[in-house]
C-alpha positions as a Python dict, from the first residue, in 0.01 Angstrom:
ca = {
    (1, 'X'): (0, 0, 0),
    (2, 'X'): (-45, 79, 356),
    (3, 'X'): (-162, -142, 647),
    (4, 'X'): (-502, 6, 632),
    (5, 'X'): (-570, -14, 286),
    (6, 'X'): (-475, -399, 298),
    (7, 'X'): (-693, -465, 582),
    (8, 'X'): (-959, -287, 370),
    (9, 'X'): (-919, -496, 58),
    (10, 'X'): (-899, -843, 259),
    (11, 'X'): (-1226, -732, 443),
    (12, 'X'): (-1386, -638, 87),
    (13, 'X'): (-1253, -998, -63),
    (14, 'X'): (-1409, -1169, 244),
    (15, 'X'): (-1750, -989, 217),
    (16, 'X'): (-1742, -1056, -152),
    (17, 'X'): (-1645, -1425, -121),
    (18, 'X'): (-1921, -1474, 132),
    (19, 'X'): (-2180, -1330, -99),
    (20, 'X'): (-2080, -1543, -383),
    (21, 'X'): (-2088, -1856, -158),
    (22, 'X'): (-2451, -1770, -49),
    (23, 'X'): (-2572, -1679, -381),
    (24, 'X'): (-2405, -1996, -550),
    (25, 'X'): (-2574, -2209, -335),
    (26, 'X'): (-2935, -2031, -383),
    (27, 'X'): (-2860, -2062, -764),
    (28, 'X'): (-2799, -2439, -740),
    (29, 'X'): (-3081, -2527, -477),
    (30, 'X'): (-3315, -2335, -736),
    (31, 'X'): (-3168, -2515, -1035),
    (32, 'X'): (-3219, -2817, -828),
    (33, 'X'): (-3598, -2731, -773),
    (34, 'X'): (-3659, -2674, -1104),
    (35, 'X'): (-3502, -2983, -1248),
    (36, 'X'): (-3612, -3232, -954),
    (37, 'X'): (-3981, -3087, -905),
    (38, 'X'): (-4153, -3374, -1075),
    (39, 'X'): (-3963, -3616, -875),
    (40, 'X'): (-4068, -3455, -569),
    (41, 'X'): (-4431, -3458, -696),
    (42, 'X'): (-4441, -3090, -756),
    (43, 'X'): (-4651, -2993, -1076),
    (44, 'X'): (-4532, -2688, -1242),
    (45, 'X'): (-4729, -2518, -1513),
    (46, 'X'): (-4473, -2233, -1590),
    (47, 'X'): (-4209, -2300, -1734),
    (48, 'X'): (-4296, -2634, -1946),
    (49, 'X'): (-4118, -2948, -1892),
    (50, 'X'): (-3796, -2875, -2165),
    (51, 'X'): (-3766, -2549, -2056),
    (52, 'X'): (-3759, -2609, -1678),
    (53, 'X'): (-3491, -2837, -1754),
    (54, 'X'): (-3285, -2610, -1932),
    (55, 'X'): (-3338, -2334, -1677),
    (56, 'X'): (-3234, -2559, -1400),
    (57, 'X'): (-2921, -2643, -1574),
    (58, 'X'): (-2809, -2301, -1638),
    (59, 'X'): (-2884, -2225, -1261),
    (60, 'X'): (-2651, -2506, -1178),
    (61, 'X'): (-2403, -2407, -1363),
    (62, 'X'): (-2414, -2051, -1277),
    (63, 'X'): (-2437, -2104, -917),
    (64, 'X'): (-2133, -2335, -965),
    (65, 'X'): (-1934, -2047, -1107),
    (66, 'X'): (-2038, -1850, -816),
    (67, 'X'): (-1930, -2089, -552),
    (68, 'X'): (-1611, -2148, -763),
    (69, 'X'): (-1532, -1769, -776),
    (70, 'X'): (-1596, -1750, -400),
    (71, 'X'): (-1339, -1989, -315),
    (72, 'X'): (-1095, -1866, -549),
    (73, 'X'): (-1109, -1505, -393),
    (74, 'X'): (-947, -1326, -717),
    (75, 'X'): (-1096, -1004, -719),
    (76, 'X'): (-818, -747, -751),
    (77, 'X'): (-639, -920, -1091),
}
């Protein structure tokens, strides 16, 4: 592989890792909002309580996956 191609791959991996970390943090924050909205005194009519906890948990799980993938930077295997 040429030096230019290696630089291009490294730049792509860094951009994608930064996007994964940023989106992961957004998903974790959104999941925390859905799960802890009642604790902060925010009343949500939609989604109802059991679904907001489930959706919040899924968002936190997916956000954790995105953060892990961003830290791992294993995009070319």
